[in-house]
C-alpha positions in Angstrom: -26.8 19.6 -1.1 -26.7 17.9 2.3 -25.9 14.7 1.2 -22.9 16.1 -1.2 -21.6 17.7 2.2 -21.8 14.5 3.5 -20.7 12.6 0.5 -17.6 14.6 0.1 -16.8 14.5 4.2 -16.7 10.6 3.6 -14.4 10.7 0.9 -11.9 12.9 2.9 -11.6 10.1 6.0 -8.7 7.9 5.0 -9.6 4.1 3.9 -8.6 2.5 7.4 -8.8 4.3 10.8 -6.3 1.8 12.2 -2.7 2.3 10.8 -1.3 -1.2 10.5 2.3 -1.5 10.2 3.7 -3.7 7.7 6.3 -6.7 7.1 8.2 -6.1 4.0 9.3 -9.6 4.4 6.0 -11.0 5.0 4.9 -8.8 2.2 7.6 -10.3 -0.4 6.0 -13.6 0.5 2.6 -12.5 -0.2 3.5 -11.1 -3.8 5.1 -14.5 -4.1 2.1 -16.6 -3.5 -0.4 -14.2 -4.9 0.8 -11.6 -7.3 3.7 -12.7 -8.9 1.6 -15.2 -11.3 0.2 -12.2 -13.0 2.7 -9.3 -12.2 5.5 -11.2 -12.9 9.2 -10.2 -11.3 8.9 -6.8 -8.7 11.9 -5.7 -10.5 9.9 -5.1 -13.8 7.0 -2.8 -12.1 7.6 0.9 -12.1 6.6 2.3 -9.0 8.8 5.7 -8.8 5.6 7.9 -8.9 3.5 5.4 -6.7 2.5 6.8 -3.0 1.7 4.3 -0.3 -1.8 5.5 -0.3 -2.4 5.2 -3.9 -0.7 1.6 -3.5 -3.1 1.1 -0.6 -6.0 2.2 -2.7 -5.1 -0.1 -5.7 -4.2 -3.4 -3.3 -8.2 -2.5 -2.0 -9.5 -2.6 -5.0 -7.3 -5.5 -6.3 -8.8 -8.3 -3.8 -6.1 -8.4 -1.6 -7.1 -10.9 1.5 -6.9 -8.5 4.7 -6.0 -4.8 5.6 -2.6 -6.3 7.0 -1.3 -8.2 3.6 -2.2 -4.7 1.8 0.2 -3.1 4.6 2.9 -5.9 4.1 2.9 -5.3 0.2 3.0 -1.7 0.7 5.8 -2.2 3.0 7.6 -4.8 0.4 6.7 -2.9 -2.6 7.4 0.9 -1.5 10.4 0.5 1.3 10.9 3.8 3.2 14.0 5.4 1.9 16.9 5.4 3.9 17.6 8.8 5.6 21.3 9.7 6.0 22.9 10.2 9.2 23.2 14.0 9.7 24.6 13.7 13.5 27.8 13.8 12.3 
């Protein structure tokens, strides 16, 4: 029982303690160099239901080179939505 609880606590922790900010331009280069040969044009990917956490987990399991590459790819593939200016 204790092992089960310890495992559940470990699984509840984020994958990376240090948050790495991503650069969409760098992510585009990483995608072109490493991903496009199999996944082709990024415009053909349906990422409408994908969360940044899900994509990070996928990239972790999908042989990305580093935490920074993962963050850059997430920034490129899932750009932050443009928020309207509500101050007017």
